[in-house]
Every structure is written in structure tokens, then in C-alpha cells.
PDB file with SEQRES, HELIX, SHEET and CRYST1 records, atoms N, CA, C and O in Angstrom:
SEQRES   1 A   89  MET PHE GLY GLY ILE GLY THR PHE GLU MET VAL ALA PHE          
SEQRES   2 A   89  GLY VAL LEU ALA LEU MET LEU PHE GLY SER ARG LEU PRO          
SEQRES   3 A   89  GLU VAL ALA ARG ASN LEU GLY GLY THR TYR ARG GLY LEU          
SEQRES   4 A   89  LYS LYS ASN VAL ASP GLU PHE LYS ARG GLU PHE GLN ALA          
SEQRES   5 A   89  VAL GLU ASN TYR ASP PRO LYS PRO LYS ALA PRO ARG ILE          
SEQRES   6 A   89  SER GLU GLU PRO SER THR LEU GLU THR THR ALA PRO LYS          
SEQRES   7 A   89  PHE VAL PRO PRO PRO GLU ASP ASP GLN PRO VAL                  
HELIX    1 AA1 THR A    7  PHE A   21  1                                  15    
HELIX    2 AA2 GLY A   22  ARG A   24  5                                   3    
HELIX    3 AA3 LEU A   25  GLU A   54  1                                  30    
HELIX    4 AA4 PRO A   69  LEU A   72  5                                   4    
CRYST1    1.000    1.000    1.000  90.00  90.00  90.00 P 1           1          
ATOM      1  N   MET A   1     102.144 146.126 117.295  1.00  0.00           N  
ATOM      2  CA  MET A   1     103.118 145.716 118.285  1.00  0.00           C  
ATOM      3  C   MET A   1     103.676 144.331 117.970  1.00  0.00           C  
ATOM      4  O   MET A   1     104.893 144.149 117.924  1.00  0.00           O  
ATOM      5  N   PHE A   2     102.779 143.338 117.750  1.00  0.00           N  
ATOM      6  CA  PHE A   2     103.231 141.991 117.424  1.00  0.00           C  
ATOM      7  C   PHE A   2     102.916 141.686 115.967  1.00  0.00           C  
ATOM      8  O   PHE A   2     102.339 140.643 115.659  1.00  0.00           O  
ATOM      9  N   GLY A   3     103.293 142.589 115.072  1.00  0.00           N  
ATOM     10  CA  GLY A   3     102.954 142.477 113.665  1.00  0.00           C  
ATOM     11  C   GLY A   3     103.630 141.325 112.958  1.00  0.00           C  
ATOM     12  O   GLY A   3     103.058 140.791 112.008  1.00  0.00           O  
ATOM     13  N   GLY A   4     104.789 140.922 113.357  1.00  0.00           N  
ATOM     14  CA  GLY A   4     105.502 139.839 112.701  1.00  0.00           C  
ATOM     15  C   GLY A   4     106.982 139.943 113.004  1.00  0.00           C  
ATOM     16  O   GLY A   4     107.423 140.828 113.738  1.00  0.00           O  
ATOM     17  N   ILE A   5     107.734 139.035 112.434  1.00  0.00           N  
ATOM     18  CA  ILE A   5     109.182 139.021 112.657  1.00  0.00           C  
ATOM     19  C   ILE A   5     109.832 139.862 111.568  1.00  0.00           C  
ATOM     20  O   ILE A   5     109.672 139.589 110.378  1.00  0.00           O  
ATOM     21  N   GLY A   6     110.555 140.873 111.980  1.00  0.00           N  
ATOM     22  CA  GLY A   6     111.251 141.752 111.055  1.00  0.00           C  
ATOM     23  C   GLY A   6     112.720 141.368 110.940  1.00  0.00           C  
ATOM     24  O   GLY A   6     113.156 140.342 111.463  1.00  0.00           O  
ATOM     25  N   THR A   7     113.475 142.215 110.242  1.00  0.00           N  
ATOM     26  CA  THR A   7     114.896 141.959 110.013  1.00  0.00           C  
ATOM     27  C   THR A   7     115.675 141.992 111.319  1.00  0.00           C  
ATOM     28  O   THR A   7     116.528 141.135 111.547  1.00  0.00           O  
ATOM     29  N   PHE A   8     115.401 142.960 112.175  1.00  0.00           N  
ATOM     30  CA  PHE A   8     116.130 143.064 113.439  1.00  0.00           C  
ATOM     31  C   PHE A   8     115.908 141.823 114.303  1.00  0.00           C  
ATOM     32  O   PHE A   8     116.848 141.302 114.903  1.00  0.00           O  
ATOM     33  N   GLU A   9     114.668 141.354 114.364  1.00  0.00           N  
ATOM     34  CA  GLU A   9     114.379 140.170 115.179  1.00  0.00           C  
ATOM     35  C   GLU A   9     115.087 138.939 114.637  1.00  0.00           C  
ATOM     36  O   GLU A   9     115.582 138.119 115.411  1.00  0.00           O  
ATOM     37  N   MET A  10     115.141 138.798 113.302  1.00  0.00           N  
ATOM     38  CA  MET A  10     115.830 137.657 112.696  1.00  0.00           C  
ATOM     39  C   MET A  10     117.322 137.686 113.014  1.00  0.00           C  
ATOM     40  O   MET A  10     117.909 136.653 113.336  1.00  0.00           O  
ATOM     41  N   VAL A  11     117.936 138.863 112.925  1.00  0.00           N  
ATOM     42  CA  VAL A  11     119.367 138.984 113.223  1.00  0.00           C  
ATOM     43  C   VAL A  11     119.613 138.686 114.702  1.00  0.00           C  
ATOM     44  O   VAL A  11     120.558 137.974 115.042  1.00  0.00           O  
ATOM     45  N   ALA A  12     118.772 139.224 115.577  1.00  0.00           N  
ATOM     46  CA  ALA A  12     118.927 138.979 117.013  1.00  0.00           C  
ATOM     47  C   ALA A  12     118.776 137.488 117.321  1.00  0.00           C  
ATOM     48  O   ALA A  12     119.521 136.955 118.142  1.00  0.00           O  
ATOM     49  N   PHE A  13     117.838 136.819 116.685  1.00  0.00           N  
ATOM     50  CA  PHE A  13     117.660 135.388 116.892  1.00  0.00           C  
ATOM     51  C   PHE A  13     118.881 134.607 116.408  1.00  0.00           C  
ATOM     52  O   PHE A  13     119.308 133.661 117.070  1.00  0.00           O  
ATOM     53  N   GLY A  14     119.452 134.994 115.253  1.00  0.00           N  
ATOM     54  CA  GLY A  14     120.652 134.335 114.737  1.00  0.00           C  
ATOM     55  C   GLY A  14     121.845 134.506 115.660  1.00  0.00           C  
ATOM     56  O   GLY A  14     122.576 133.548 115.910  1.00  0.00           O  
ATOM     57  N   VAL A  15     122.050 135.708 116.167  1.00  0.00           N  
ATOM     58  CA  VAL A  15     123.167 135.961 117.084  1.00  0.00           C  
ATOM     59  C   VAL A  15     122.978 135.160 118.375  1.00  0.00           C  
ATOM     60  O   VAL A  15     123.934 134.581 118.890  1.00  0.00           O  
ATOM     61  N   LEU A  16     121.772 135.124 118.886  1.00  0.00           N  
ATOM     62  CA  LEU A  16     121.483 134.360 120.096  1.00  0.00           C  
ATOM     63  C   LEU A  16     121.737 132.869 119.870  1.00  0.00           C  
ATOM     64  O   LEU A  16     122.295 132.202 120.740  1.00  0.00           O  
ATOM     65  N   ALA A  17     121.329 132.335 118.700  1.00  0.00           N  
ATOM     66  CA  ALA A  17     121.566 130.928 118.387  1.00  0.00           C  
ATOM     67  C   ALA A  17     123.051 130.636 118.286  1.00  0.00           C  
ATOM     68  O   ALA A  17     123.505 129.599 118.770  1.00  0.00           O  
ATOM     69  N   LEU A  18     123.822 131.526 117.668  1.00  0.00           N  
ATOM     70  CA  LEU A  18     125.275 131.327 117.585  1.00  0.00           C  
ATOM     71  C   LEU A  18     125.916 131.342 118.965  1.00  0.00           C  
ATOM     72  O   LEU A  18     126.825 130.558 119.238  1.00  0.00           O  
ATOM     73  N   MET A  19     125.450 132.225 119.828  1.00  0.00           N  
ATOM     74  CA  MET A  19     126.021 132.303 121.172  1.00  0.00           C  
ATOM     75  C   MET A  19     125.696 131.039 121.973  1.00  0.00           C  
ATOM     76  O   MET A  19     126.533 130.561 122.738  1.00  0.00           O  
ATOM     77  N   LEU A  20     124.506 130.504 121.805  1.00  0.00           N  
ATOM     78  CA  LEU A  20     124.113 129.328 122.587  1.00  0.00           C  
ATOM     79  C   LEU A  20     124.720 128.038 122.055  1.00  0.00           C  
ATOM     80  O   LEU A  20     125.196 127.213 122.835  1.00  0.00           O  
ATOM     81  N   PHE A  21     124.710 127.850 120.724  1.00  0.00           N  
ATOM     82  CA  PHE A  21     125.098 126.559 120.178  1.00  0.00           C  
ATOM     83  C   PHE A  21     126.462 126.564 119.496  1.00  0.00           C  
ATOM     84  O   PHE A  21     127.072 125.501 119.376  1.00  0.00           O  
ATOM     85  N   GLY A  22     126.957 127.685 119.054  1.00  0.00           N  
ATOM     86  CA  GLY A  22     128.293 127.779 118.466  1.00  0.00           C  
ATOM     87  C   GLY A  22     128.460 126.873 117.261  1.00  0.00           C  
ATOM     88  O   GLY A  22     127.689 126.956 116.305  1.00  0.00           O  
ATOM     89  N   SER A  23     129.480 125.993 117.304  1.00  0.00           N  
ATOM     90  CA  SER A  23     129.797 125.131 116.166  1.00  0.00           C  
ATOM     91  C   SER A  23     128.794 123.979 116.016  1.00  0.00           C  
ATOM     92  O   SER A  23     128.763 123.320 114.977  1.00  0.00           O  
ATOM     93  N   ARG A  24     127.990 123.738 117.028  1.00  0.00           N  
ATOM     94  CA  ARG A  24     126.994 122.667 116.932  1.00  0.00           C  
ATOM     95  C   ARG A  24     125.703 123.141 116.272  1.00  0.00           C  
ATOM     96  O   ARG A  24     124.749 122.367 116.184  1.00  0.00           O  
ATOM     97  N   LEU A  25     125.645 124.371 115.812  1.00  0.00           N  
ATOM     98  CA  LEU A  25     124.430 124.937 115.237  1.00  0.00           C  
ATOM     99  C   LEU A  25     123.907 124.132 114.038  1.00  0.00           C  
ATOM    100  O   LEU A  25     122.700 123.898 113.977  1.00  0.00           O  
ATOM    101  N   PRO A  26     124.741 123.695 113.081  1.00  0.00           N  
ATOM    102  CA  PRO A  26     124.203 122.880 111.974  1.00  0.00           C  
ATOM    103  C   PRO A  26     123.563 121.570 112.457  1.00  0.00           C  
ATOM    104  O   PRO A  26     122.519 121.158 111.949  1.00  0.00           O  
ATOM    105  N   GLU A  27     124.189 120.933 113.427  1.00  0.00           N  
ATOM    106  CA  GLU A  27     123.640 119.682 113.963  1.00  0.00           C  
ATOM    107  C   GLU A  27     122.295 119.930 114.659  1.00  0.00           C  
ATOM    108  O   GLU A  27     121.350 119.159 114.493  1.00  0.00           O  
ATOM    109  N   VAL A  28     122.224 121.000 115.427  1.00  0.00           N  
ATOM    110  CA  VAL A  28     120.981 121.338 116.126  1.00  0.00           C  
ATOM    111  C   VAL A  28     119.886 121.666 115.111  1.00  0.00           C  
ATOM    112  O   VAL A  28     118.735 121.267 115.291  1.00  0.00           O  
ATOM    113  N   ALA A  29     120.237 122.391 114.043  1.00  0.00           N  
ATOM    114  CA  ALA A  29     119.256 122.744 113.015  1.00  0.00           C  
ATOM    115  C   ALA A  29     118.757 121.488 112.296  1.00  0.00           C  
ATOM    116  O   ALA A  29     117.566 121.387 112.003  1.00  0.00           O  
ATOM    117  N   ARG A  30     119.647 120.525 112.005  1.00  0.00           N  
ATOM    118  CA  ARG A  30     119.229 119.276 111.369  1.00  0.00           C  
ATOM    119  C   ARG A  30     118.273 118.496 112.264  1.00  0.00           C  
ATOM    120  O   ARG A  30     117.251 117.991 111.802  1.00  0.00           O  
ATOM    121  N   ASN A  31     118.613 118.402 113.551  1.00  0.00           N  
ATOM    122  CA  ASN A  31     117.742 117.696 114.490  1.00  0.00           C  
ATOM    123  C   ASN A  31     116.379 118.377 114.603  1.00  0.00           C  
ATOM    124  O   ASN A  31     115.343 117.713 114.647  1.00  0.00           O  
ATOM    125  N   LEU A  32     116.396 119.703 114.648  1.00  0.00           N  
ATOM    126  CA  LEU A  32     115.144 120.451 114.727  1.00  0.00           C  
ATOM    127  C   LEU A  32     114.306 120.240 113.465  1.00  0.00           C  
ATOM    128  O   LEU A  32     113.088 120.083 113.551  1.00  0.00           O  
ATOM    129  N   GLY A  33     114.944 120.236 112.306  1.00  0.00           N  
ATOM    130  CA  GLY A  33     114.239 119.983 111.044  1.00  0.00           C  
ATOM    131  C   GLY A  33     113.668 118.576 110.981  1.00  0.00           C  
ATOM    132  O   GLY A  33     112.542 118.390 110.519  1.00  0.00           O  
ATOM    133  N   GLY A  34     114.425 117.581 111.436  1.00  0.00           N  
ATOM    134  CA  GLY A  34     113.930 116.203 111.456  1.00  0.00           C  
ATOM    135  C   GLY A  34     112.743 116.043 112.393  1.00  0.00           C  
ATOM    136  O   GLY A  34     111.786 115.331 112.087  1.00  0.00           O  
ATOM    137  N   THR A  35     112.816 116.710 113.535  1.00  0.00           N  
ATOM    138  CA  THR A  35     111.697 116.665 114.479  1.00  0.00           C  
ATOM    139  C   THR A  35     110.466 117.314 113.872  1.00  0.00           C  
ATOM    140  O   THR A  35     109.356 116.807 114.032  1.00  0.00           O  
ATOM    141  N   TYR A  36     110.647 118.431 113.176  1.00  0.00           N  
ATOM    142  CA  TYR A  36     109.531 119.123 112.531  1.00  0.00           C  
ATOM    143  C   TYR A  36     108.898 118.251 111.454  1.00  0.00           C  
ATOM    144  O   TYR A  36     107.673 118.170 111.363  1.00  0.00           O  
ATOM    145  N   ARG A  37     109.734 117.589 110.626  1.00  0.00           N  
ATOM    146  CA  ARG A  37     109.200 116.712 109.581  1.00  0.00           C  
ATOM    147  C   ARG A  37     108.422 115.551 110.180  1.00  0.00           C  
ATOM    148  O   ARG A  37     107.352 115.205 109.680  1.00  0.00           O  
ATOM    149  N   GLY A  38     108.939 114.945 111.243  1.00  0.00           N  
ATOM    150  CA  GLY A  38     108.237 113.845 111.902  1.00  0.00           C  
ATOM    151  C   GLY A  38     106.911 114.292 112.483  1.00  0.00           C  
ATOM    152  O   GLY A  38     105.908 113.587 112.369  1.00  0.00           O  
ATOM    153  N   LEU A  39     106.902 115.467 113.111  1.00  0.00           N  
ATOM    154  CA  LEU A  39     105.671 115.994 113.684  1.00  0.00           C  
ATOM    155  C   LEU A  39     104.649 116.279 112.585  1.00  0.00           C  
ATOM    156  O   LEU A  39     103.467 115.976 112.745  1.00  0.00           O  
ATOM    157  N   LYS A  40     105.093 116.857 111.479  1.00  0.00           N  
ATOM    158  CA  LYS A  40     104.188 117.162 110.382  1.00  0.00           C  
ATOM    159  C   LYS A  40     103.624 115.881 109.779  1.00  0.00           C  
ATOM    160  O   LYS A  40     102.443 115.833 109.438  1.00  0.00           O  
ATOM    161  N   LYS A  41     104.458 114.830 109.641  1.00  0.00           N  
ATOM    162  CA  LYS A  41     103.982 113.553 109.111  1.00  0.00           C  
ATOM    163  C   LYS A  41     102.913 112.952 110.016  1.00  0.00           C  
ATOM    164  O   LYS A  41     101.904 112.443 109.529  1.00  0.00           O  
ATOM    165  N   ASN A  42     103.128 113.007 111.337  1.00  0.00           N  
ATOM    166  CA  ASN A  42     102.150 112.474 112.280  1.00  0.00           C  
ATOM    167  C   ASN A  42     100.849 113.255 112.256  1.00  0.00           C  
ATOM    168  O   ASN A  42      99.774 112.663 112.357  1.00  0.00           O  
ATOM    169  N   VAL A  43     100.926 114.570 112.124  1.00  0.00           N  
ATOM    170  CA  VAL A  43      99.717 115.397 112.061  1.00  0.00           C  
ATOM    171  C   VAL A  43      98.943 115.087 110.791  1.00  0.00           C  
ATOM    172  O   VAL A  43      97.716 114.995 110.831  1.00  0.00           O  
ATOM    173  N   ASP A  44      99.639 114.921 109.646  1.00  0.00           N  
ATOM    174  CA  ASP A  44      98.969 114.583 108.390  1.00  0.00           C  
ATOM    175  C   ASP A  44      98.295 113.222 108.477  1.00  0.00           C  
ATOM    176  O   ASP A  44      97.181 113.050 107.981  1.00  0.00           O  
ATOM    177  N   GLU A  45      98.960 112.251 109.102  1.00  0.00           N  
ATOM    178  CA  GLU A  45      98.371 110.920 109.278  1.00  0.00           C  
ATOM    179  C   GLU A  45      97.131 110.995 110.171  1.00  0.00           C  
ATOM    180  O   GLU A  45      96.132 110.325 109.912  1.00  0.00           O  
ATOM    181  N   PHE A  46      97.201 111.796 111.204  1.00  0.00           N  
ATOM    182  CA  PHE A  46      96.068 111.988 112.112  1.00  0.00           C  
ATOM    183  C   PHE A  46      94.882 112.600 111.368  1.00  0.00           C  
ATOM    184  O   PHE A  46      93.739 112.189 111.568  1.00  0.00           O  
ATOM    185  N   LYS A  47      95.160 113.594 110.498  1.00  0.00           N  
ATOM    186  CA  LYS A  47      94.101 114.216 109.700  1.00  0.00           C  
ATOM    187  C   LYS A  47      93.469 113.206 108.753  1.00  0.00           C  
ATOM    188  O   LYS A  47      92.249 113.193 108.592  1.00  0.00           O  
ATOM    189  N   ARG A  48      94.293 112.346 108.115  1.00  0.00           N  
ATOM    190  CA  ARG A  48      93.759 111.336 107.203  1.00  0.00           C  
ATOM    191  C   ARG A  48      92.848 110.353 107.937  1.00  0.00           C  
ATOM    192  O   ARG A  48      91.823 109.936 107.397  1.00  0.00           O  
ATOM    193  N   GLU A  49      93.217 109.984 109.165  1.00  0.00           N  
ATOM    194  CA  GLU A  49      92.377 109.075 109.942  1.00  0.00           C  
ATOM    195  C   GLU A  49      91.032 109.722 110.264  1.00  0.00           C  
ATOM    196  O   GLU A  49      89.997 109.060 110.190  1.00  0.00           O  
ATOM    197  N   PHE A  50      91.034 111.000 110.617  1.00  0.00           N  
ATOM    198  CA  PHE A  50      89.781 111.689 110.898  1.00  0.00           C  
ATOM    199  C   PHE A  50      88.922 111.798 109.643  1.00  0.00           C  
ATOM    200  O   PHE A  50      87.704 111.635 109.714  1.00  0.00           O  
ATOM    201  N   GLN A  51      89.535 112.070 108.504  1.00  0.00           N  
ATOM    202  CA  GLN A  51      88.777 112.147 107.264  1.00  0.00           C  
ATOM    203  C   GLN A  51      88.201 110.788 106.897  1.00  0.00           C  
ATOM    204  O   GLN A  51      87.090 110.710 106.373  1.00  0.00           O  
ATOM    205  N   ALA A  52      88.942 109.714 107.165  1.00  0.00           N  
ATOM    206  CA  ALA A  52      88.427 108.375 106.879  1.00  0.00           C  
ATOM    207  C   ALA A  52      87.227 108.071 107.764  1.00  0.00           C  
ATOM    208  O   ALA A  52      86.276 107.432 107.312  1.00  0.00           O  
ATOM    209  N   VAL A  53      87.253 108.514 109.008  1.00  0.00           N  
ATOM    210  CA  VAL A  53      86.116 108.293 109.901  1.00  0.00           C  
ATOM    211  C   VAL A  53      84.920 109.117 109.436  1.00  0.00           C  
ATOM    212  O   VAL A  53      83.787 108.640 109.493  1.00  0.00           O  
ATOM    213  N   GLU A  54      85.150 110.334 108.981  1.00  0.00           N  
ATOM    214  CA  GLU A  54      84.057 111.177 108.497  1.00  0.00           C  
ATOM    215  C   GLU A  54      83.432 110.600 107.233  1.00  0.00           C  
ATOM    216  O   GLU A  54      82.222 110.722 107.038  1.00  0.00           O  
ATOM    217  N   ASN A  55      84.221 109.978 106.378  1.00  0.00           N  
ATOM    218  CA  ASN A  55      83.730 109.447 105.114  1.00  0.00           C  
ATOM    219  C   ASN A  55      83.245 108.007 105.229  1.00  0.00           C  
ATOM    220  O   ASN A  55      82.820 107.431 104.227  1.00  0.00           O  
ATOM    221  N   TYR A  56      83.294 107.415 106.399  1.00  0.00           N  
ATOM    222  CA  TYR A  56      82.913 106.017 106.586  1.00  0.00           C  
ATOM    223  C   TYR A  56      81.403 105.857 106.448  1.00  0.00           C  
ATOM    224  O   TYR A  56      80.640 106.609 107.054  1.00  0.00           O  
ATOM    225  N   ASP A  57      80.975 104.889 105.661  1.00  0.00           N  
ATOM    226  CA  ASP A  57      79.556 104.607 105.470  1.00  0.00           C  
ATOM    227  C   ASP A  57      79.253 103.264 106.120  1.00  0.00           C  
ATOM    228  O   ASP A  57      79.642 102.230 105.578  1.00  0.00           O  
ATOM    229  N   PRO A  58      78.567 103.243 107.270  1.00  0.00           N  
ATOM    230  CA  PRO A  58      78.353 101.983 107.984  1.00  0.00           C  
ATOM    231  C   PRO A  58      77.361 101.056 107.294  1.00  0.00           C  
ATOM    232  O   PRO A  58      77.343  99.861 107.590  1.00  0.00           O  
ATOM    233  N   LYS A  59      76.538 101.566 106.385  1.00  0.00           N  
ATOM    234  CA  LYS A  59      75.558 100.727 105.712  1.00  0.00           C  
ATOM    235  C   LYS A  59      76.193 100.076 104.493  1.00  0.00           C  
ATOM    236  O   LYS A  59      76.670 100.777 103.600  1.00  0.00           O  
ATOM    237  N   PRO A  60      76.207  98.738 104.439  1.00  0.00           N  
ATOM    238  CA  PRO A  60      76.727  98.100 103.231  1.00  0.00           C  
ATOM    239  C   PRO A  60      75.739  98.287 102.092  1.00  0.00           C  
ATOM    240  O   PRO A  60      74.525  98.293 102.298  1.00  0.00           O  
ATOM    241  N   LYS A  61      76.257  98.432 100.931  1.00  0.00           N  
ATOM    242  CA  LYS A  61      75.404  98.658  99.777  1.00  0.00           C  
ATOM    243  C   LYS A  61      74.826  97.325  99.314  1.00  0.00           C  
ATOM    244  O   LYS A  61      75.561  96.361  99.103  1.00  0.00           O  
ATOM    245  N   ALA A  62      73.507  97.279  99.159  1.00  0.00           N  
ATOM    246  CA  ALA A  62      72.836  96.060  98.715  1.00  0.00           C  
ATOM    247  C   ALA A  62      73.078  95.868  97.222  1.00  0.00           C  
ATOM    248  O   ALA A  62      73.101  96.841  96.468  1.00  0.00           O  
ATOM    249  N   PRO A  63      73.258  94.631  96.795  1.00  0.00           N  
ATOM    250  CA  PRO A  63      73.454  94.402  95.363  1.00  0.00           C  
ATOM    251  C   PRO A  63      72.162  94.684  94.606  1.00  0.00           C  
ATOM    252  O   PRO A  63      71.064  94.451  95.111  1.00  0.00           O  
ATOM    253  N   ARG A  64      72.310  95.171  93.433  1.00  0.00           N  
ATOM    254  CA  ARG A  64      71.147  95.488  92.615  1.00  0.00           C  
ATOM    255  C   ARG A  64      70.629  94.205  91.980  1.00  0.00           C  
ATOM    256  O   ARG A  64      71.403  93.429  91.418  1.00  0.00           O  
ATOM    257  N   ILE A  65      69.329  93.984  92.069  1.00  0.00           N  
ATOM    258  CA  ILE A  65      68.705  92.813  91.472  1.00  0.00           C  
ATOM    259  C   ILE A  65      68.002  93.270  90.208  1.00  0.00           C  
ATOM    260  O   ILE A  65      67.229  94.229  90.216  1.00  0.00           O  
ATOM    261  N   SER A  66      68.281  92.578  89.142  1.00  0.00           N  
ATOM    262  CA  SER A  66      67.665  92.925  87.867  1.00  0.00           C  
ATOM    263  C   SER A  66      66.184  92.579  87.907  1.00  0.00           C  
ATOM    264  O   SER A  66      65.787  91.603  88.543  1.00  0.00           O  
ATOM    265  N   GLU A  67      65.384  93.363  87.240  1.00  0.00           N  
ATOM    266  CA  GLU A  67      63.951  93.136  87.233  1.00  0.00           C  
ATOM    267  C   GLU A  67      63.542  92.109  86.182  1.00  0.00           C  
ATOM    268  O   GLU A  67      62.376  91.716  86.143  1.00  0.00           O  
ATOM    269  N   GLU A  68      64.440  91.673  85.353  1.00  0.00           N  
ATOM    270  CA  GLU A  68      64.117  90.696  84.324  1.00  0.00           C  
ATOM    271  C   GLU A  68      63.999  89.313  84.952  1.00  0.00           C  
ATOM    272  O   GLU A  68      64.887  88.913  85.705  1.00  0.00           O  
ATOM    273  N   PRO A  69      62.914  88.559  84.663  1.00  0.00           N  
ATOM    274  CA  PRO A  69      62.747  87.232  85.264  1.00  0.00           C  
ATOM    275  C   PRO A  69      63.744  86.212  84.741  1.00  0.00           C  
ATOM    276  O   PRO A  69      63.990  85.210  85.413  1.00  0.00           O  
ATOM    277  N   SER A  70      64.321  86.425  83.580  1.00  0.00           N  
ATOM    278  CA  SER A  70      65.252  85.438  83.024  1.00  0.00           C  
ATOM    279  C   SER A  70      66.545  85.359  83.830  1.00  0.00           C  
ATOM    280  O   SER A  70      67.228  84.336  83.792  1.00  0.00           O  
ATOM    281  N   THR A  71      66.887  86.396  84.543  1.00  0.00           N  
ATOM    282  CA  THR A  71      68.129  86.366  85.323  1.00  0.00           C  
ATOM    283  C   THR A  71      67.925  85.756  86.694  1.00  0.00           C  
ATOM    284  O   THR A  71      68.896  85.564  87.426  1.00  0.00           O  
ATOM    285  N   LEU A  72      66.673  85.441  87.071  1.00  0.00           N  
ATOM    286  CA  LEU A  72      66.400  84.891  88.390  1.00  0.00           C  
ATOM    287  C   LEU A  72      66.170  83.385  88.339  1.00  0.00           C  
ATOM    288  O   LEU A  72      65.489  82.852  89.216  1.00  0.00           O  
ATOM    289  N   GLU A  73      66.706  82.683  87.354  1.00  0.00           N  
ATOM    290  CA  GLU A  73      66.545  81.243  87.239  1.00  0.00           C  
ATOM    291  C   GLU A  73      67.365  80.545  88.308  1.00  0.00           C  
ATOM    292  O   GLU A  73      68.437  81.012  88.692  1.00  0.00           O  
ATOM    293  N   THR A  74      66.845  79.414  88.787  1.00  0.00           N  
ATOM    294  CA  THR A  74      67.577  78.631  89.793  1.00  0.00           C  
ATOM    295  C   THR A  74      68.632  77.790  89.107  1.00  0.00           C  
ATOM    296  O   THR A  74      68.462  77.385  87.957  1.00  0.00           O  
ATOM    297  N   THR A  75      69.693  77.533  89.791  1.00  0.00           N  
ATOM    298  CA  THR A  75      70.776  76.739  89.230  1.00  0.00           C  
ATOM    299  C   THR A  75      70.970  75.438  89.981  1.00  0.00           C  
ATOM    300  O   THR A  75      71.811  74.633  89.582  1.00  0.00           O  
ATOM    301  N   ALA A  76      70.224  75.197  91.057  1.00  0.00           N  
ATOM    302  CA  ALA A  76      70.360  73.966  91.821  1.00  0.00           C  
ATOM    303  C   ALA A  76      69.586  72.846  91.124  1.00  0.00           C  
ATOM    304  O   ALA A  76      68.586  73.122  90.461  1.00  0.00           O  
ATOM    305  N   PRO A  77      70.025  71.582  91.256  1.00  0.00           N  
ATOM    306  CA  PRO A  77      69.285  70.472  90.620  1.00  0.00           C  
ATOM    307  C   PRO A  77      67.933  70.265  91.296  1.00  0.00           C  
ATOM    308  O   PRO A  77      67.767  70.543  92.484  1.00  0.00           O  
ATOM    309  N   LYS A  78      66.986  69.778  90.531  1.00  0.00           N  
ATOM    310  CA  LYS A  78      65.665  69.502  91.070  1.00  0.00           C  
ATOM    311  C   LYS A  78      65.716  68.225  91.917  1.00  0.00           C  
ATOM    312  O   LYS A  78      66.513  67.323  91.659  1.00  0.00           O  
ATOM    313  N   PHE A  79      64.846  68.170  92.931  1.00  0.00           N  
ATOM    314  CA  PHE A  79      64.782  67.003  93.810  1.00  0.00           C  
ATOM    315  C   PHE A  79      63.965  65.911  93.129  1.00  0.00           C  
ATOM    316  O   PHE A  79      62.831  66.136  92.708  1.00  0.00           O  
ATOM    317  N   VAL A  80      64.559  64.734  93.030  1.00  0.00           N  
ATOM    318  CA  VAL A  80      63.867  63.580  92.476  1.00  0.00           C  
ATOM    319  C   VAL A  80      63.817  62.527  93.579  1.00  0.00           C  
ATOM    320  O   VAL A  80      64.868  62.078  94.036  1.00  0.00           O  
ATOM    321  N   PRO A  81      62.610  62.114  94.028  1.00  0.00           N  
ATOM    322  CA  PRO A  81      62.536  61.124  95.110  1.00  0.00           C  
ATOM    323  C   PRO A  81      63.061  59.773  94.641  1.00  0.00           C  
ATOM    324  O   PRO A  81      62.957  59.434  93.462  1.00  0.00           O  
ATOM    325  N   PRO A  82      63.630  58.999  95.576  1.00  0.00           N  
ATOM    326  CA  PRO A  82      64.161  57.683  95.181  1.00  0.00           C  
ATOM    327  C   PRO A  82      63.003  56.745  94.799  1.00  0.00           C  
ATOM    328  O   PRO A  82      61.880  56.911  95.275  1.00  0.00           O  
ATOM    329  N   PRO A  83      63.284  55.776  93.951  1.00  0.00           N  
ATOM    330  CA  PRO A  83      62.222  54.833  93.562  1.00  0.00           C  
ATOM    331  C   PRO A  83      61.829  53.952  94.739  1.00  0.00           C  
ATOM    332  O   PRO A  83      62.657  53.612  95.584  1.00  0.00           O  
ATOM    333  N   GLU A  84      60.564  53.591  94.778  1.00  0.00           N  
ATOM    334  CA  GLU A  84      60.077  52.748  95.867  1.00  0.00           C  
ATOM    335  C   GLU A  84      60.372  51.298  95.567  1.00  0.00           C  
ATOM    336  O   GLU A  84      60.206  50.840  94.437  1.00  0.00           O  
ATOM    337  N   ASP A  85      60.811  50.577  96.581  1.00  0.00           N  
ATOM    338  CA  ASP A  85      61.080  49.142  96.427  1.00  0.00           C  
ATOM    339  C   ASP A  85      59.823  48.373  96.827  1.00  0.00           C  
ATOM    340  O   ASP A  85      59.197  48.701  97.835  1.00  0.00           O  
ATOM    341  N   ASP A  86      59.451  47.365  96.060  1.00  0.00           N  
ATOM    342  CA  ASP A  86      58.276  46.560  96.365  1.00  0.00           C  
ATOM    343  C   ASP A  86      58.594  45.436  97.332  1.00  0.00           C  
ATOM    344  O   ASP A  86      57.676  44.779  97.823  1.00  0.00           O  
ATOM    345  N   GLN A  87      59.865  45.195  97.621  1.00  0.00           N  
ATOM    346  CA  GLN A  87      60.249  44.100  98.491  1.00  0.00           C  
ATOM    347  C   GLN A  87      60.242  44.558  99.949  1.00  0.00           C  
ATOM    348  O   GLN A  87      60.786  45.622 100.244  1.00  0.00           O  
ATOM    349  N   PRO A  88      59.639  43.789 100.881  1.00  0.00           N  
ATOM    350  CA  PRO A  88      59.698  44.159 102.296  1.00  0.00           C  
ATOM    351  C   PRO A  88      61.080  43.890 102.875  1.00  0.00           C  
ATOM    352  O   PRO A  88      61.790  43.001 102.404  1.00  0.00           O  
ATOM    353  N   VAL A  89      61.440  44.603 103.826  1.00  0.00           N  
ATOM    354  CA  VAL A  89      62.767  44.482 104.435  1.00  0.00           C  
ATOM    355  C   VAL A  89      62.754  43.551 105.601  1.00  0.00           C  
ATOM    356  O   VAL A  89      63.790  43.334 106.230  1.00  0.00           O  
TER     357      VAL A  89                                                      
END                                                                             
């Protein structure tokens, strides 16, 4: 019963569109196409946002520390205490 749109239905739809819109039919079709493209763009953007949320990893990855002791050398200067003065203040 509702198998799909056949040739008769397409012709009937075209005749109905001509009767309703007449010479404005190309303009109406352009507007309808622009609306469809905008809607499709918004739906695709919405899907991308959902995929980004699904792929989001809240745990930051820890940097790998090498097991070699030579790479763990300190680079800050060593503390040297000031010389003691023998004179009283």
C-alpha cells in the first residue's frame, strides 16, 4: 500500500506544485533546497559534537619517565652557604 512514490504520484505532485506556486516555482524550489542544505549542515555539526563527546578522554596522559638514571640529573645549581664573617655587628 505505502510501497513508495511511483510515476503517477510524482506527476500528481508536480501538477499540484504548478497549480499552487505557478511562476514562482523555481524560487520556491531554491529556497527549499537552501533550507534543506542548512538543516543537513546543522545535523552533521550536531553529530560531530556528539562524536567528540563520545571520544573525549578525561584522563590526561602522564608523561613517560625513562628508567635510565642518567636522564634524571638535576639542573638546578647547588646551594652554597654564605661565608661566615668573624666581625661582630
